[in-house]
C-alpha positions in Angstrom: 1.7 1.3 -11.5 -1.3 3.2 -12.3 0.5 5.4 -14.9 2.1 2.2 -16.3 -1.2 0.5 -16.8 -2.6 3.6 -18.3 0.0 3.9 -20.9 -0.1 0.1 -21.6 -3.8 0.3 -22.3 -3.3 3.5 -24.4 -0.8 1.6 -26.5 -2.8 -1.5 -27.1 -6.3 -0.3 -27.4 -8.0 0.5 -30.7 -10.1 3.2 -29.0 -10.1 4.9 -25.7 -13.2 6.5 -24.2 -13.0 9.5 -21.8 -16.1 11.0 -20.2 -15.5 14.7 -20.4 -13.2 17.4 -22.1 -11.2 17.9 -18.8 -10.3 14.2 -18.8 -9.7 14.3 -22.5 -7.0 17.0 -22.2 -5.5 15.0 -19.2 -5.4 11.8 -21.3 -3.7 13.6 -24.3 -1.2 15.0 -21.9 -0.3 11.8 -20.2 -0.4 9.6 -23.4 0.2 12.0 -26.4 1.1 9.3 -28.8 -2.4 7.8 -28.5 -4.2 11.1 -28.9 -5.8 9.9 -32.1 -7.4 7.0 -30.2 -9.3 9.0 -27.5 -13.0 9.5 -28.1 -15.3 11.7 -25.8 -18.4 10.0 -24.5 -20.1 11.4 -21.5 -22.2 8.6 -19.9 -25.8 8.7 -18.6 -27.2 6.8 -15.6 -30.0 4.2 -15.8 -32.6 4.8 -13.0 -34.5 1.6 -13.4 -38.0 0.8 -14.6 -41.0 2.5 -13.2 -39.1 4.4 -10.6 -41.7 7.3 -10.5 -44.5 4.8 -9.5 -42.7 4.0 -6.1 -43.6 5.9 -3.0 -40.3 7.3 -1.5 -42.1 7.7 1.9 -42.2 3.9 2.2 -38.3 3.9 1.9 -37.9 6.9 4.3 -39.8 5.1 6.8 -38.0 1.8 6.3 -34.6 3.5 7.0 -36.1 5.5 9.9 -35.3 9.0 8.4 -36.9 12.2 9.3 -39.3 14.0 6.8 -36.5 16.6 5.9 -33.0 15.5 5.0 -30.1 16.2 2.7 -28.4 13.3 1.0 -24.9 12.4 -0.3 -24.9 8.9 -1.8 -21.3 8.1 -2.5 -18.4 5.8 -1.6 -16.4 7.0 1.4 -13.4 7.7 -0.6 -11.1 10.5 0.6 -11.5 12.6 -2.6 -15.3 12.5 -2.1 -14.7 15.2 0.6 -17.0 13.9 3.3 -14.9 15.7 6.0 -15.7 19.2 4.6 -19.3 18.2 4.3 -19.5 17.0 7.8 -17.9 20.3 9.0 -20.6 22.3 7.1 -23.3 20.2 8.9 -21.5 20.9 12.2 -21.5 24.7 11.5 -25.3 24.6 10.8 -25.9 22.8 14.1 -23.8 25.4 16.0 -25.9 28.2 14.4 -29.1 26.6 15.7 -30.1 25.5 12.2 -29.5 21.7 12.2 -29.8 19.6 9.0 -30.0 15.9 8.8 -27.4 14.5 6.3 -27.9 11.0 5.0 -24.9 9.2 3.6 -24.8 5.9 1.7 -22.1 3.9 0.1 -19.2 1.5 1.1 -17.6 2.9 4.3 -13.9 2.2 3.4 -11.1 3.6 1.2 -8.4 1.0 0.6 -5.9 3.8 -0.3 -6.5 5.6 3.1 -7.5 2.7 5.5 -7.7 5.2 8.5 -10.0 7.6 6.8 -13.3 6.1 7.7 -12.3 6.0 11.4 -11.4 9.7 11.3 -14.8 10.5 10.0 -16.5 8.4 12.7 -14.3 10.2 15.3 -15.3 13.6 14.0 -19.0 12.7 14.1 -18.7 11.4 17.7 -16.5 14.3 19.0 -18.8 17.0 17.5 -22.0 15.1 18.8 -23.4 14.8 15.3 -24.9 11.3 15.6 -28.5 12.6 15.1 -27.4 15.0 12.3 -25.3 12.6 10.2 -26.9 9.2 9.4 -24.6 6.6 7.7 -26.6 3.8 6.1 -23.9 2.0 4.3 -24.2 0.3 0.9 -27.7 0.1 -0.2 -29.6 -1.6 -3.1 -29.8 0.7 -6.1 -33.6 0.8 -6.0 -33.5 2.0 -2.3 -30.9 4.6 -3.1 -33.0 6.1 -5.9 -36.1 6.3 -3.8 -34.2 7.9 -0.9 -32.8 10.5 -3.3 -36.3 11.2 -4.5 -37.4 11.8 -0.9 -34.5 14.1 0.0 -35.0 18.0 0.1 -31.7 18.1 -1.9 -28.6 16.2 -2.9 -25.1 17.4 -2.0 -22.0 16.5 -4.2 -18.8 18.0 -2.6 -16.2 15.9 -4.4 -12.8 17.3 -5.2 -12.3 15.3 -8.3 -14.5 13.3 -10.8 -14.3 12.1 -14.3 -18.0 12.5 -14.9 -20.2 12.5 -11.9 -22.6 9.6 -11.8 -24.5 11.4 -8.9 -25.0 14.5 -10.9 -26.5 12.4 -13.8 -28.8 10.8 -11.2 -29.9 14.3 -10.0 -30.5 15.5 -13.6 -32.8 12.3 -14.3 -34.5 12.7 -10.9 -35.0 16.5 -11.2 -33.3 17.0 -7.8 -31.8 20.2 -6.5 -28.0 19.7 -5.9 -25.4 21.6 -4.0 -22.3 20.9 -6.0 -18.6 21.7 -5.7 -17.2 24.1 -8.1 -14.7 22.0 -10.0 -13.9 22.0 -13.7 -15.6 18.6 -14.1 -18.8 19.6 -12.5 -19.0 22.9 -14.3 -18.6 21.1 -17.6 -21.4 18.7 -16.6 -23.8 21.7 -16.1 -26.2 20.0 -13.7 -29.8 21.2 -13.5 -31.2 23.0 -10.3 -27.6 23.4 -9.1 -26.0 25.6 -6.4 -22.1 25.8 -6.7 -19.7 26.2 -3.8 -15.9 26.1 -3.1 -15.1 22.5 -2.3 -12.6 23.7 0.4 -15.0 26.0 2.2 -17.4 24.4 4.7 -18.6 27.9 5.7 -19.7 28.7 2.1 -21.5 25.4 1.8 -23.3 25.9 5.1 -24.3 29.3 4.2 -25.6 28.1 0.8 -27.6 25.3 2.4 -29.0 27.7 5.0 -29.9 30.3 2.4 -31.9 27.8 0.2 -33.2 25.2 2.6 -36.6 26.7 3.3 -37.4 27.1 -0.5 -36.4 23.6 -1.5 -39.2 21.2 -2.5 -40.6 19.4 0.5 -41.2 16.1 -1.5 -40.4 14.6 -4.8 -41.5 17.2 -7.4 -43.7 15.6 -10.0 -43.2 18.2 -12.7 -39.4 18.2 -12.2 -39.3 14.3 -12.2 -41.3 14.0 -15.4 -39.0 16.4 -17.2 -35.9 14.6 -15.7 -37.3 11.3 -16.9 -37.5 12.7 -20.4 -34.0 13.9 -20.2 -32.8 10.6 -18.9 -34.3 8.7 -21.7 -33.0 11.1 -24.3 -29.6 10.9 -22.6 -29.5 7.1 -22.8 -30.5 7.1 -26.5 -27.7 9.8 -27.4 -25.2 7.7 -25.4 -26.1 4.5 -27.3 -25.9 6.3 -30.7 -22.5 7.9 -29.9 -21.2 4.5 -28.6 -22.1 2.8 -31.8 -20.4 5.6 -33.8 -17.2 5.1 -31.8 -17.4 1.3 -32.3 -18.1 1.5 -36.0 -15.3 4.0 -36.5 -12.8 1.4 -35.3 -13.8 -1.3 -37.7 
Protein backbone atom coordinates (compact mmCIF):
# COMPACT_ATOMS: atom_id res chain seq x y z
CA UNK A 1 0.00 0.00 0.00
CA UNK A 2 2.81 2.40 0.88
CA UNK A 3 4.60 1.73 -2.41
CA UNK A 4 1.34 2.15 -4.34
CA UNK A 5 0.61 5.48 -2.65
CA UNK A 6 4.14 6.69 -3.33
CA UNK A 7 3.88 5.87 -7.02
CA UNK A 8 0.44 7.49 -7.22
CA UNK A 9 1.75 10.73 -5.70
CA UNK A 10 4.76 10.65 -8.01
CA UNK A 11 2.43 10.29 -11.00
CA UNK A 12 0.03 13.09 -10.02
CA UNK A 13 2.30 15.69 -8.41
CA UNK A 14 3.91 18.56 -10.31
CA UNK A 15 6.90 18.62 -7.96
CA UNK A 16 8.09 16.20 -5.27
CA UNK A 17 10.38 17.35 -2.48
CA UNK A 18 12.93 15.02 -0.89
CA UNK A 19 15.12 16.04 2.01
CA UNK A 20 18.55 14.59 1.20
CA UNK A 21 20.63 13.06 -1.64
CA UNK A 22 20.26 9.54 -0.21
CA UNK A 23 16.45 9.87 -0.32
CA UNK A 24 16.65 11.46 -3.77
CA UNK A 25 18.47 8.40 -5.12
CA UNK A 26 15.90 6.10 -3.48
CA UNK A 27 13.03 8.10 -4.96
CA UNK A 28 14.52 7.98 -8.46
CA UNK A 29 14.98 4.22 -8.13
CA UNK A 30 11.41 3.64 -6.90
CA UNK A 31 9.73 6.01 -9.37
CA UNK A 32 12.12 6.45 -12.32
CA UNK A 33 9.43 7.93 -14.58
CA UNK A 34 9.03 10.85 -12.14
CA UNK A 35 12.74 11.61 -11.88
CA UNK A 36 12.37 15.07 -13.43
CA UNK A 37 9.83 16.01 -10.73
CA UNK A 38 12.09 15.42 -7.73
CA UNK A 39 13.60 18.44 -5.98
CA UNK A 40 16.12 18.39 -3.13
CA UNK A 41 15.18 20.54 -0.12
CA UNK A 42 16.76 19.80 3.30
CA UNK A 43 14.57 21.30 6.01
CA UNK A 44 15.50 23.41 9.02
CA UNK A 45 13.79 23.33 12.43
CA UNK A 46 12.12 26.31 14.09
CA UNK A 47 13.17 26.58 17.75
CA UNK A 48 10.64 29.22 18.80
CA UNK A 49 10.98 32.86 19.79
CA UNK A 50 13.38 33.98 22.53
CA UNK A 51 14.36 30.45 23.48
CA UNK A 52 17.77 31.62 24.73
CA UNK A 53 16.11 33.91 27.30
CA UNK A 54 14.54 30.96 29.14
CA UNK A 55 16.26 29.25 32.08
CA UNK A 56 16.59 25.49 31.38
CA UNK A 57 17.14 24.87 35.09
CA UNK A 58 13.49 25.75 35.73
CA UNK A 59 12.40 23.00 33.34
CA UNK A 60 14.90 20.49 34.72
CA UNK A 61 13.48 20.99 38.20
CA UNK A 62 9.91 20.86 36.91
CA UNK A 63 10.55 17.36 35.53
CA UNK A 64 12.60 16.29 38.57
CA UNK A 65 15.75 15.52 36.58
CA UNK A 66 19.33 15.38 37.87
CA UNK A 67 21.86 18.07 37.00
CA UNK A 68 23.66 15.80 34.52
CA UNK A 69 21.76 13.81 31.91
CA UNK A 70 21.85 12.59 28.35
CA UNK A 71 18.71 13.12 26.23
CA UNK A 72 17.02 11.38 23.32
CA UNK A 73 13.84 13.24 22.28
CA UNK A 74 12.09 10.98 19.76
CA UNK A 75 9.00 8.90 19.12
CA UNK A 76 9.36 5.33 20.38
CA UNK A 77 9.32 3.82 16.90
CA UNK A 78 11.33 0.67 16.35
CA UNK A 79 13.72 2.14 13.78
CA UNK A 80 14.67 4.86 16.29
CA UNK A 81 16.78 2.16 17.95
CA UNK A 82 15.91 2.73 21.62
CA UNK A 83 16.80 -0.82 22.64
CA UNK A 84 20.41 -0.50 21.51
CA UNK A 85 20.65 2.82 23.38
CA UNK A 86 19.19 1.25 26.53
CA UNK A 87 21.74 -1.56 26.24
CA UNK A 88 24.53 1.05 26.15
CA UNK A 89 23.15 2.70 29.30
CA UNK A 90 23.05 -0.74 30.95
CA UNK A 91 26.69 -1.39 30.02
CA UNK A 92 27.75 1.93 31.55
CA UNK A 93 25.94 1.08 34.78
CA UNK A 94 27.61 -2.33 34.97
CA UNK A 95 30.98 -0.61 34.56
CA UNK A 96 30.20 1.61 37.55
CA UNK A 97 29.73 4.70 35.33
CA UNK A 98 25.97 5.29 35.37
CA UNK A 99 24.49 7.94 33.08
CA UNK A 100 20.91 9.17 33.29
CA UNK A 101 19.10 9.06 29.95
CA UNK A 102 15.99 11.20 29.44
CA UNK A 103 13.59 10.08 26.70
CA UNK A 104 10.60 12.03 25.41
CA UNK A 105 8.04 11.28 22.70
CA UNK A 106 4.92 9.19 22.12
CA UNK A 107 5.43 5.74 23.65
CA UNK A 108 3.85 3.61 20.91
CA UNK A 109 4.67 2.26 17.47
CA UNK A 110 1.49 1.27 15.62
CA UNK A 111 3.53 -0.96 13.29
CA UNK A 112 5.00 -2.92 16.23
CA UNK A 113 2.40 -2.70 19.03
CA UNK A 114 4.43 -4.87 21.44
CA UNK A 115 7.64 -2.88 21.06
CA UNK A 116 6.96 -0.36 23.85
CA UNK A 117 6.25 -3.15 26.33
CA UNK A 118 9.50 -4.88 25.39
CA UNK A 119 11.39 -1.66 26.19
CA UNK A 120 9.63 -1.35 29.55
CA UNK A 121 10.46 -4.98 30.32
CA UNK A 122 14.14 -4.39 29.53
CA UNK A 123 14.27 -1.38 31.85
CA UNK A 124 12.62 -3.36 34.67
CA UNK A 125 14.66 -6.56 34.18
CA UNK A 126 17.98 -4.67 34.15
CA UNK A 127 17.04 -2.37 37.05
CA UNK A 128 17.38 0.82 35.01
CA UNK A 129 14.43 2.76 36.43
CA UNK A 130 16.76 5.46 37.82
CA UNK A 131 19.00 5.63 34.77
CA UNK A 132 16.27 5.77 32.09
CA UNK A 133 13.60 8.43 32.58
CA UNK A 134 10.67 8.32 30.14
CA UNK A 135 8.73 11.59 30.17
CA UNK A 136 6.32 11.01 27.29
CA UNK A 137 5.16 13.59 24.77
CA UNK A 138 6.09 17.11 25.94
CA UNK A 139 5.22 20.62 24.76
CA UNK A 140 7.75 21.79 22.19
CA UNK A 141 8.93 24.63 24.45
CA UNK A 142 9.68 22.19 27.29
CA UNK A 143 11.51 19.83 24.94
CA UNK A 144 13.79 22.60 23.68
CA UNK A 145 14.67 23.76 27.19
CA UNK A 146 15.41 20.22 28.41
CA UNK A 147 17.67 19.74 25.40
CA UNK A 148 19.49 22.93 26.33
CA UNK A 149 20.06 21.61 29.85
CA UNK A 150 21.34 18.18 28.76
CA UNK A 151 25.06 17.40 28.77
CA UNK A 152 24.57 15.99 25.27
CA UNK A 153 21.95 14.58 22.90
CA UNK A 154 21.99 11.08 21.40
CA UNK A 155 20.54 10.13 18.01
CA UNK A 156 20.89 6.34 17.51
CA UNK A 157 18.30 5.96 14.72
CA UNK A 158 18.76 3.29 12.05
CA UNK A 159 17.07 5.32 9.33
CA UNK A 160 16.05 8.94 8.77
CA UNK A 161 15.10 11.02 5.78
CA UNK A 162 16.62 14.14 7.32
CA UNK A 163 16.89 14.16 11.10
CA UNK A 164 14.85 16.90 12.75
CA UNK A 165 16.72 16.12 15.96
CA UNK A 166 20.11 16.83 14.36
CA UNK A 167 18.78 20.13 13.03
CA UNK A 168 17.63 20.99 16.56
CA UNK A 169 21.10 20.13 17.86
CA UNK A 170 22.71 22.34 15.22
CA UNK A 171 20.50 25.28 16.19
CA UNK A 172 21.05 24.74 19.91
CA UNK A 173 24.79 24.18 19.61
CA UNK A 174 24.52 20.80 21.35
CA UNK A 175 27.00 17.95 21.33
CA UNK A 176 25.38 14.87 19.81
CA UNK A 177 26.27 11.18 19.77
CA UNK A 178 24.92 10.10 16.40
CA UNK A 179 24.59 6.82 14.52
CA UNK A 180 26.87 6.40 11.53
CA UNK A 181 24.29 6.13 8.73
CA UNK A 182 24.40 7.59 5.20
CA UNK A 183 21.69 10.13 6.02
CA UNK A 184 23.38 11.38 9.19
CA UNK A 185 26.75 11.61 7.47
CA UNK A 186 25.18 13.70 4.71
CA UNK A 187 23.63 16.00 7.30
CA UNK A 188 27.05 16.82 8.80
CA UNK A 189 25.92 17.77 12.33
CA UNK A 190 28.11 20.07 14.41
CA UNK A 191 29.81 18.84 17.61
CA UNK A 192 29.13 15.21 16.63
CA UNK A 193 30.59 11.87 17.67
CA UNK A 194 29.60 9.01 15.34
CA UNK A 195 29.08 5.35 16.30
CA UNK A 196 27.92 2.07 14.75
CA UNK A 197 24.12 1.97 15.30
CA UNK A 198 24.33 -1.79 15.90
CA UNK A 199 27.01 -1.60 18.61
CA UNK A 200 25.89 -0.69 22.12
CA UNK A 201 29.47 -1.29 23.28
CA UNK A 202 30.86 1.33 20.90
CA UNK A 203 28.24 3.85 22.01
CA UNK A 204 28.87 3.16 25.71
CA UNK A 205 32.61 3.57 25.20
CA UNK A 206 32.09 6.82 23.28
CA UNK A 207 29.86 8.31 26.00
CA UNK A 208 32.31 7.28 28.72
CA UNK A 209 35.26 8.70 26.77
CA UNK A 210 33.72 12.16 26.31
CA UNK A 211 31.31 12.54 29.25
CA UNK A 212 33.62 14.47 31.58
CA UNK A 213 34.60 16.96 28.87
CA UNK A 214 31.02 17.82 27.82
CA UNK A 215 29.61 21.27 28.72
CA UNK A 216 27.95 21.17 32.14
CA UNK A 217 25.26 23.65 31.17
CA UNK A 218 23.93 25.38 28.08
CA UNK A 219 26.95 26.94 26.36
CA UNK A 220 26.22 30.64 25.53
CA UNK A 221 28.85 30.88 22.79
CA UNK A 222 27.67 27.69 21.08
CA UNK A 223 24.04 28.75 21.42
CA UNK A 224 24.68 32.16 19.91
CA UNK A 225 26.45 30.59 16.93
CA UNK A 226 23.73 27.93 16.62
CA UNK A 227 21.00 30.57 16.65
CA UNK A 228 22.69 32.41 13.77
CA UNK A 229 22.97 29.17 11.82
CA UNK A 230 19.31 28.41 12.53
CA UNK A 231 18.14 31.80 11.25
CA UNK A 232 20.32 31.47 8.13
CA UNK A 233 19.02 27.95 7.59
CA UNK A 234 15.40 29.07 7.78
CA UNK A 235 16.04 31.85 5.27
CA UNK A 236 17.82 29.48 2.87
CA UNK A 237 14.98 26.98 3.18
CA UNK A 238 12.41 29.67 2.36
CA UNK A 239 14.36 30.87 -0.67
CA UNK A 240 14.82 27.34 -2.01
CA UNK A 241 11.16 26.51 -1.40
CA UNK A 242 10.09 29.57 -3.41
CA UNK A 243 12.45 28.60 -6.23
CA UNK A 244 10.85 25.15 -6.42
CA UNK A 245 7.32 26.60 -6.40
CA UNK A 246 8.13 29.17 -9.08
CA UNK A 247 9.79 26.56 -11.29
CA UNK A 248 6.53 24.59 -11.44
CA UNK A 249 4.43 27.54 -12.68
